[in-house]
C-alpha positions in Angstrom: 58.0 -82.8 -53.8 55.5 -82.8 -51.0 52.4 -85.1 -51.1 49.3 -83.2 -51.5 46.2 -83.3 -49.3 43.8 -80.4 -48.5 40.8 -80.1 -46.4 37.9 -79.1 -48.8 36.6 -75.6 -48.9 33.7 -75.0 -46.5 31.3 -72.1 -46.6 30.3 -70.3 -43.5 26.9 -69.5 -44.7 25.4 -70.8 -48.1 22.4 -68.8 -47.7 24.0 -65.5 -47.5 24.7 -63.7 -50.8 27.5 -61.2 -51.3 31.2 -61.0 -52.3 33.2 -64.1 -51.7 36.2 -64.3 -49.5 38.6 -67.3 -49.4 40.7 -67.7 -46.2 43.7 -70.0 -46.7 46.0 -71.2 -43.9 48.1 -74.2 -42.7 47.1 -73.3 -39.2 43.7 -74.5 -38.1 43.6 -72.2 -35.0 44.5 -69.1 -36.9 41.9 -70.1 -39.6 39.2 -70.2 -37.1 40.3 -66.8 -35.6 40.3 -65.1 -39.0 37.0 -66.7 -40.0 35.3 -65.5 -36.8 36.3 -62.0 -37.4 35.4 -62.1 -41.2 32.0 -63.4 -40.5 31.1 -60.2 -38.8 31.2 -58.2 -42.0 27.8 -57.9 -43.8 27.7 -58.8 -47.4 30.6 -61.3 -47.4 30.3 -64.9 -48.0 33.3 -66.5 -46.2 34.9 -69.7 -47.3 38.0 -71.4 -45.6 40.7 -73.8 -46.9 43.0 -75.6 -44.4 46.0 -76.8 -46.3 47.4 -79.7 -44.4 50.1 -80.7 -46.9 51.3 -80.3 -50.4 50.5 -77.4 -52.8 51.8 -74.0 -51.8 49.5 -72.2 -54.2 46.4 -71.3 -52.0 44.3 -71.0 -55.2 45.2 -74.6 -56.4 42.4 -76.5 -57.9 39.7 -74.0 -57.4 36.9 -74.0 -60.1 36.1 -70.3 -59.4 38.4 -67.7 -58.2 37.1 -65.9 -55.1 36.5 -62.1 -55.0 39.1 -61.7 -52.2 41.9 -63.9 -50.7 43.0 -63.7 -47.1 46.2 -65.7 -46.9 47.9 -66.6 -43.6 51.3 -67.4 -44.7 53.2 -70.3 -43.0 57.0 -71.0 -42.7 56.7 -71.6 -46.5 55.8 -68.0 -47.3 58.2 -67.6 -50.0 56.8 -70.6 -51.7 53.2 -69.4 -51.2 53.7 -66.0 -52.4 55.8 -67.1 -55.4 53.0 -69.5 -56.4 50.6 -66.7 -56.5 53.1 -64.6 -58.6 53.2 -67.5 -61.2 49.5 -66.8 -62.0 48.6 -64.0 -64.4 47.6 -60.7 -62.7 44.0 -61.2 -63.9 43.7 -64.6 -62.2 44.9 -63.3 -58.8 42.1 -61.9 -56.6 42.8 -58.8 -54.4 44.8 -60.2 -51.5 45.3 -59.6 -47.8 48.4 -61.2 -46.1 49.0 -62.1 -42.4 51.3 -64.5 -40.6 55.1 -64.9 -40.0 56.5 -62.8 -42.7 59.9 -61.4 -43.1 59.3 -57.7 -43.1 61.4 -56.5 -46.0 61.7 -59.4 -48.4 58.2 -60.7 -47.4 56.5 -57.5 -47.9 58.0 -57.0 -51.4 56.9 -60.4 -52.5 53.4 -59.8 -51.0 53.1 -56.4 -52.9 54.3 -58.1 -56.2 51.6 -60.9 -55.7 48.9 -58.2 -55.4 48.5 -57.7 -51.6 46.5 -54.7 -50.6 47.6 -54.9 -46.9 49.7 -56.9 -44.5 48.1 -57.5 -41.1 50.6 -58.2 -38.3 49.9 -60.9 -35.8 47.9 -61.2 -33.6 45.4 -59.8 -36.1 43.2 -57.1 -34.6 39.6 -57.7 -35.5 39.0 -53.9 -36.2 42.1 -53.7 -38.5 41.0 -57.0 -40.5 37.3 -55.6 -40.9 38.6 -52.2 -42.1 41.0 -53.7 -44.6 38.2 -56.0 -46.0 35.7 -53.0 -46.0 38.1 -51.0 -48.1 38.7 -53.9 -50.6 34.8 -54.4 -50.9 34.3 -50.7 -51.6 37.0 -50.7 -54.3 35.3 -53.7 -55.9 32.0 -52.2 -55.8 33.2 -48.8 -57.0 35.2 -50.4 -59.9 32.1 -52.2 -61.0 29.9 -49.2 -61.1 32.3 -46.5 -62.5 34.2 -46.4 -65.8 37.7 -45.5 -64.7 39.8 -43.2 -66.8 43.4 -44.1 -67.5 46.2 -43.1 -65.2 49.7 -42.0 -66.8 52.6 -41.4 -64.4 55.9 -39.6 -65.6 59.0 -39.6 -63.5 62.7 -38.6 -64.0 65.4 -41.0 -64.0 67.6 -38.1 -62.9 66.7 -34.6 -61.8 66.2 -32.3 -64.6 65.6 -35.0 -67.3 62.4 -33.5 -68.6 59.6 -35.2 -66.8 57.5 -32.1 -66.2 57.9 -31.1 -69.8 56.6 -34.5 -71.0 53.8 -34.6 -68.4 52.4 -31.1 -69.3 52.5 -31.5 -73.0 51.2 -35.1 -73.0 48.3 -34.0 -70.9 47.6 -31.2 -73.4 47.8 -33.6 -76.3 45.5 -36.0 -74.6 43.0 -33.4 -73.7 42.7 -32.4 -77.4 42.7 -36.0 -78.8 41.4 -38.2 -76.0 39.0 -36.5 -73.8 38.8 -34.7 -70.4 42.1 -34.7 -68.7 43.6 -33.9 -65.3 47.2 -32.9 -64.9 48.0 -33.8 -61.4 51.4 -32.4 -59.8 52.5 -34.9 -57.1 55.8 -33.0 -56.5 54.5 -31.6 -53.2 57.4 -29.2 -52.6 58.7 -28.0 -55.9 56.0 -28.8 -58.3 55.9 -26.6 -61.4 53.1 -27.7 -63.8 51.0 -24.6 -63.0 53.8 -22.5 -64.1 54.4 -24.5 -67.3 50.8 -24.0 -68.3 50.5 -20.4 -66.8 47.4 -21.2 -64.7 46.6 -19.7 -61.3 46.4 -21.9 -58.3 43.4 -20.9 -56.3 43.4 -24.3 -54.3 46.1 -26.7 -53.9 46.4 -30.6 -53.9 46.6 -30.4 -50.1 43.2 -28.6 -50.0 41.7 -31.5 -52.0 43.5 -34.3 -50.2 42.6 -33.1 -46.7 38.9 -33.3 -47.6 38.8 -35.9 -50.6 36.5 -38.2 -48.8 33.8 -35.5 -48.8 34.2 -34.6 -52.5 32.4 -35.8 -55.6 33.4 -35.2 -59.3 31.8 -31.8 -59.5 33.8 -30.6 -56.3 37.0 -31.9 -57.7 36.6 -30.1 -61.0 35.8 -26.9 -58.9 39.1 -27.2 -57.0 41.1 -27.5 -60.2 42.6 -24.7 -62.3 41.3 -24.8 -65.8 43.7 -24.4 -68.7 41.0 -25.2 -71.0 37.5 -26.8 -70.8 39.2 -30.3 -71.3 42.4 -29.8 -69.4 42.4 -29.2 -65.7 45.4 -28.9 -63.4 45.8 -29.8 -59.7 49.0 -28.7 -58.1 50.5 -26.9 -55.1 50.8 -23.2 -54.2 54.3 -21.9 -54.2 53.8 -20.2 -50.8 52.7 -23.6 -49.3 55.2 -26.2 -47.7 53.8 -29.6 -48.0 55.8 -32.7 -46.7 55.0 -36.2 -47.9 54.1 -37.2 -44.3 51.4 -34.6 -44.3 49.5 -36.8 -46.8 48.1 -40.2 -45.7 48.2 -43.1 -48.2 44.4 -43.4 -47.9 43.9 -39.8 -49.0 45.9 -40.2 -52.2 44.3 -43.6 -53.0 40.8 -41.7 -52.7 42.0 -38.9 -54.8 43.3 -41.2 -57.6 40.0 -43.1 -57.4 37.9 -40.1 -57.8 40.1 -38.5 -60.4 39.8 -41.6 -62.5 36.1 -41.6 -62.2 35.9 -37.9 -63.2 38.4 -37.7 -66.1 39.1 -39.8 -69.2 42.9 -39.2 -68.6 44.9 -38.5 -65.4 48.6 -37.6 -66.0 50.7 -37.5 -62.8 53.9 -35.6 -62.8 56.0 -37.5 -60.1 58.9 -36.3 -58.0 62.2 -38.3 -58.4 61.7 -40.4 -55.2 60.0 -43.7 -54.2 57.8 -43.3 -51.1 54.2 -44.2 -50.2 52.7 -41.5 -52.5 54.8 -42.2 -55.6 54.6 -46.0 -55.1 50.8 -46.1 -55.1 50.6 -43.9 -58.1 53.1 -46.1 -60.1 51.6 -49.2 -59.0 48.1 -48.0 -60.2 49.3 -46.5 -63.4 48.2 -47.9 -66.7 51.6 -46.5 -68.2 54.7 -45.2 -66.5 57.2 -43.2 -68.5 60.7 -42.9 -67.3 62.5 -39.9 -68.8 66.3 -40.3 -69.2 69.0 -38.3 -71.2 72.2 -39.7 -72.9 74.7 -39.6 -70.2 76.4 -42.2 -67.9 74.9 -40.6 -64.8 71.5 -40.6 -66.2 71.9 -44.3 -67.3 73.1 -45.3 -63.9 70.2 -43.8 -62.1 67.8 -45.1 -64.7 69.1 -48.7 -64.2 68.5 -48.5 -60.5 64.9 -47.0 -60.9 63.9 -49.4 -63.6 65.0 -52.4 -61.4 62.9 -51.0 -58.4 59.8 -50.5 -60.6 60.1 -54.0 -62.1 61.4 -56.1 -59.1 59.8 -54.4 -56.2 56.7 -52.8 -57.7 55.9 -55.6 -60.3 55.6 -53.2 -63.3 56.0 -55.4 -66.3 55.4 -55.2 -70.2 54.4 -52.1 -71.9 53.2 -50.4 -68.7 56.8 -49.2 -68.3 58.4 -47.3 -71.2 61.6 -45.3 -71.4 61.7 -41.9 -73.1 65.1 -40.5 -74.2 64.8 -36.7 -74.0 67.1 -34.4 -75.8 68.1 -37.2 -78.1 71.4 -36.7 -80.0 72.4 -39.2 -82.5 76.1 -38.3 -82.1 76.1 -38.8 -78.3 78.5 -41.5 -77.0 75.8 -43.0 -75.1 73.7 -44.6 -77.8 70.1 -45.8 -77.8 71.6 -49.3 -78.0 73.5 -48.8 -74.7 70.3 -47.5 -72.9 68.1 -50.4 -74.3 70.8 -52.9 -73.3 71.3 -51.4 -69.8 67.6 -51.2 -69.0 66.5 -54.4 -70.7 64.1 -52.3 -72.9 63.4 -53.2 -76.5 61.6 -50.1 -77.4 62.7 -46.6 -76.5 60.7 -43.3 -77.2 62.7 -40.4 -78.4 62.3 -36.6 -78.1 64.6 -34.5 -80.1 66.8 -31.7 -78.6 65.1 -28.3 -79.2 66.3 -26.1 -76.4 65.0 -22.9 -77.9 61.5 -24.0 -78.5 61.3 -25.5 -75.1 62.5 -22.5 -73.4 60.0 -20.3 -75.2 57.1 -22.7 -74.5 57.9 -22.7 -70.7 58.6 -19.0 -70.4 55.2 -18.1 -72.1 53.3 -21.0 -70.5 52.0 -22.2 -73.8 52.1 -26.0 -74.6 54.3 -27.1 -77.6 51.3 -28.0 -79.7 50.0 -24.4 -79.6 53.4 -22.7 -79.4 55.3 -24.6 -82.3 52.9 -27.1 -83.8 55.4 -28.1 -86.6 58.5 -28.3 -84.6 60.2 -31.8 -84.4 59.7 -32.0 -80.7 56.0 -31.3 -80.9 55.6 -33.9 -83.7 57.4 -36.5 -81.3 55.0 -35.5 -78.4 52.1 -35.9 -80.8 53.3 -39.3 -82.0 53.8 -40.3 -78.2 50.2 -39.4 -77.3 48.7 -41.1 -80.3 50.6 -44.3 -79.5 49.3 -44.1 -75.9 45.7 -43.5 -77.2 46.1 -46.4 -79.5 46.8 -49.0 -76.7 44.3 -51.0 -75.0 43.6 -50.8 -71.3 46.1 -52.9 -69.3 45.5 -54.9 -66.2 46.1 -52.9 -63.1 47.0 -53.8 -59.5 46.5 -51.6 -56.4 49.6 -50.9 -54.5 49.3 -52.5 -51.2 48.7 -50.5 -48.3 51.7 -52.3 -46.7 53.9 -50.4 -48.9 53.6 -47.5 -46.3 54.9 -49.8 -43.7 58.2 -50.2 -45.5 58.6 -46.4 -45.0 57.6 -46.4 -41.4 54.0 -45.1 -42.2 
C-alpha cells in the first residue's frame, strides 16, 4: 500500500460562477498545461488536484463531486480507472481522459468508467475546449429538458426477431405509455417501415445530415406517422447508406433531440457493434437481446452479452434477454440459456409463425391484428413490465468509442 499525500484542491477563480471542473494529475507540468487551456472556457470553474503519492482514486476524499472530471492518467492508469469504476455510476461525474494510455485496454476501461472522450497527448487546446463545450451543453440540456426513455433491440443472431419485437413494442408503448418514435438504425437493410406499412418520404440520413438545425417540430415533420402517437424514422429502400456516412456527433444529437421530443424512443439495431450501435446501446435505458433456442444462437448471444457487459458496461436490468419462438420441448432449454448468459430472468415470446407472417404481410401490429393471440399477450406483458420500471441511471458512450473503429 502506498503512503498517501495529496496537494489540496485549488480554485482558479473563486469569484467566477459556473459548472465545476476538477483536473486531476500526478504530473505538475501537465496539470498546469490543462488548467491554462480550461480557464479559457467561460462559465467553467476550474479546480486542480496534484496527486503526489498514494490514492489512485482521483475523487478520493472530496466533499462535493465536481460537475466534470478531467483525468490525466499516469503509469498507474489501470488502477486509476479501476478506482473510478468501483464508484456507483451516479457518483461518477462526466469524464475526460488524457495521458499515457494503452489504446485498446485503456479505452475500454475509460469507457466503462464513463469517459466521454480520450484526448491524445500533446493535448490540443481546440480539442480540449470542444470536448468540454460538448459536456457543458449536455449537462445544461439535461437539466432543462425531460428526457424520454430509450429502448434498444438487437439480434443475437440474424433473423432472431429483433425487428418484430421493436415494432410491436413501439406500438404497445405508444398505446400505453405516450408518444413513441420507432427509429430504424439498420442503415442498409432496415425494414420497420415495411413492418408497419408506412411510407418513407424522408429518411434517417436526411435527418442526421441536418440534425443540428432541427427542433422537435421539425423532427416530427420528418417522421412517417403510423398513428398520432407512433412515429417512424427509417431509411428509403432506394438509398444506400454506409455507417461511415454518419458521424458519431450526428447520432448523438439525434438521440438527444428524439428523447426530448418523445416519451419513448425504440431503436431497432443491426447485428453489429460499431460507433453507431455502441452509442445507442450505451445510452439505452433498456437493451433487449433477442435469441432463439439453438446452439448457434446461444454461441453468438454469449459473445454479444460479454461485449455489452464487459466492454460497454451494461449491467443490471438494463440488459435483458428475450427468447423468441420459445419451444418447451427444445433441447436447448431456458436453463441452458440462463446459465450460459448469466441471466437470471428471461423473457419468452411463444412461437406463432402464422400470426407473425400475417401481421408482417399486412403491415398491422400484433395488438391490432390478433389481440388475443398468445404472442400478442406476451408482447403486452413485456411492454407493461417496461412501463412499470423506474428510470435507470444512464451513461453516455464516450466519443473515444469511435477511435476504436478508426473514426
